N, C-alpha and C positions, 0 to 999 in steps of 0.2 A: 347423890343417888342413895336411896335408902335400901339396905340389904334386909330382905325379909327372910323368914325361916326356910322357905323353899329354895331360894337362891343360896343361902348358907349351906343347905344340905347338898345341893349340886356341886358347890365349890369343894366341900369336904370330901365327898365321894370321888370326885375327879382328881383331887390332889393325892388321895390315898392310892388310887390306881396308878398315878404317875410315880409315886414313891415306890410302889412295888416294882415297876419297870426299872427305875434307877437302881434299886437294890439288886435286881437281877443282873443289870449291866456290871455293877461292881463285883458281884459274885463271879460272873464269867471272867472278868478281868483278873481277879485274884486267883481263880482256879487255873485258867489257861494262860495267864500272863507270864512275864518273866523273860520273854524274848522279844525280838523286834517284830516278829510275825505271829499272827494268830494261827495255831494249828488247825487242821481240818476238823477235829472234834470240837474245838472251840467255835469254829465258824458254824457248824451244825447247831450247836447250843445257842448261838446268837440268832440264827434264823428261827429256831424254835421259840426263843424268847419274844422275838418280834411278832410271830404268828399268835402266840399266847396273849400278847398285849393287845393286838387287834381284836381278838375274841373277847378279852376282858372288857375293853372299851365298848364293844357292842352290847355286852351284858349289862354294863353300867348304864348305858343309854336306855336300854329296855327297862331296867329297874326304875330309872328316874321318870320315864314316861308313865309307867304304871303307878308309881307313887304319886305323881301329879294328877292322874285321872281319879285316884281314890279319894282325893280331898274335895 
């Protein structure tokens, strides 16, 4: 299978969005970790991160659709 420029762009943008999510998970773990349980403030941060990731992926999808239509 040949990877063209459009597919390469989609892969790159999606991997960057996933890397931001993983960095957020690590940041929450470092900030709120250290015990066997996640404190309430850490749980709220995790829910916020998940909601932000869903919105980020929606924006990435919209960007990729618009970028594909422009070509």
